[in-house]
C-alpha positions, -999 to 999 in steps of 0.1 A, spaced: 141 -751 492 134 -743 455 101 -756 441 108 -784 416 90 -768 386 117 -740 387 142 -765 375 176 -757 360 162 -768 326 134 -742 329 158 -715 340 182 -723 312 154 -718 287 139 -687 304 174 -671 305 179 -679 269 147 -662 260 154 -631 281 189 -629 266 174 -625 232 180 -637 197 194 -607 178 166 -606 153 171 -643 144 135 -652 141 141 -689 136 160 -689 169 132 -670 186 106 -696 174 129 -725 186 133 -710 221 96 -701 223 86 -737 216 109 -750 243 97 -724 268 60 -731 260 64 -768 267 80 -760 301 57 -731 310 26 -753 307 39 -773 337 38 -742 360 9 -732 381 -17 -713 362 -11 -681 381 21 -677 361 1 -680 328 -25 -653 335 -24 -616 326 -53 -593 335 -36 -560 327 -30 -543 294 3 -553 277 24 -532 254 47 -541 224 68 -520 202 72 -534 167 94 -518 140 74 -519 108 93 -529 77 81 -519 42 68 -555 38 46 -551 70 27 -520 58 2 -537 34 -8 -567 56 -12 -545 87 -33 -517 71 -50 -536 43 -58 -568 63 -61 -550 97 -36 -574 115 -3 -593 111 8 -625 127 35 -620 153 39 -655 168 52 -659 204 68 -626 213 78 -604 242 53 -578 256 56 -556 287 33 -544 314 52 -512 315 42 -487 288 72 -465 294 95 -495 289 79 -502 256 83 -466 244 121 -466 250 129 -502 242 154 -505 213 154 -468 207 132 -446 186 142 -457 151 158 -484 130 174 -477 97 155 -504 77 121 -495 92 93 -472 81 83 -465 117 79 -482 151 44 -488 164 33 -495 200 4 -518 204 -18 -521 235 -35 -554 241 -52 -571 270 -48 -608 262 -72 -637 264 -60 -666 286 -53 -687 255 -28 -661 243 -6 -661 274 24 -684 273 42 -670 304 38 -641 327 75 -635 335 67 -604 356 47 -626 380 76 -651 384 97 -623 398 71 -617 425 74 -653 437 97 -660 466 101 -696 454 112 -684 419 137 -659 433 151 -686 456 156 -709 426 172 -681 406 196 -672 434 206 -708 438 210 -710 400 233 -680 400 254 -692 429 262 -724 411 269 -705 378 240 -718 358 243 -715 320 222 -683 319 233 -669 353 246 -637 337 213 -630 320 194 -631 353 219 -608 369 218 -583 341 181 -583 332 161 -597 360 127 -582 365 133 -548 348 114 -556 316 81 -565 334 78 -590 305 50 -613 295 51 -637 265 21 -637 243 11 -655 211 -13 -631 194 -17 -611 163 -9 -574 161 -40 -554 152 -43 -521 136 -71 -510 160 -47 -516 190 -21 -491 178 -15 -464 205 16 -447 192 40 -442 163 76 -436 171 108 -435 152 128 -422 122 127 -441 89 156 -449 67 163 -427 36 132 -424 14 148 -438 -17 159 -470 1 124 -475 15 109 -472 -20 134 -497 -34 126 -522 -5 89 -517 -11 91 -520 -49 79 -485 -56 92 -473 -90 107 -438 -94 76 -425 -112 54 -431 -82 78 -419 -55 65 -383 -54 30 -394 -48 41 -419 -21 62 -391 -4 32 -367 -5 9 -395 10 32 -400 40 35 -363 46 -3 -359 45 -8 -386 72 20 -372 94 46 -399 88 71 -381 67 101 -404 61 135 -396 77 120 -373 104 122 -384 141 88 -384 158 66 -397 186 29 -395 180 2 -409 203 -34 -403 214 -52 -379 190 -23 -379 166 -26 -417 162 -63 -414 156 -57 -389 128 -30 -409 112 -50 -442 114 -81 -425 100 -61 -413 69 -42 -446 65 -73 -467 67 -93 -444 44 -64 -448 18 -64 -486 24 -101 -488 18 -97 -469 -15 -71 -493 -26 -93 -523 -17 -121 -509 -37 -99 -501 -67 -86 -537 -67 -122 -551 -68 -131 -531 -99 -127 -548 -132 
């Protein structure tokens, strides 16, 4: 018999989260709120993560300044994975409107964990509830059949920190479009291009950089960010 806290209402909401929101952030926030209210009723073992988690995030032009100037950006309740390889290949290597994709590695504090979905799939009681839900054609039955445990997913509410970047991956959109989106005028485009080439993030070129390459890129980016901070403080 399925345990009561794996109710159809909980499975509806969990399935809705796993099915995704197609970049509709308002929908993501709405589902996250519903899921958090239900997840708090589960045993604590499903709300603990002791291993490193990984998240790939496509950086838009508007993300660059807050991440590298302020050292972190707010990300809200989002999907992370315990599987680094899954994070690397999730949603491909580039997006046309992005500068690059970044992979973050973070070991969460207990207060940051909303739900450890991976641990649910290790539970016999949960799997019994899911199988019963599928058999009666629950609202999100197709999601559980299609996705299941393959993502090794956890849901965290934490900021993305520049010092937790472990990889850059992707291919940016055409340079002119990026400059327009970021508000860079045509007179400054040459210097912006040279800057990205110098730090190893040349626009429009597919790449996958990690370990020592990430350290070199971050050192150059943060040095440039510090220069900009100092110049803004000067009268």
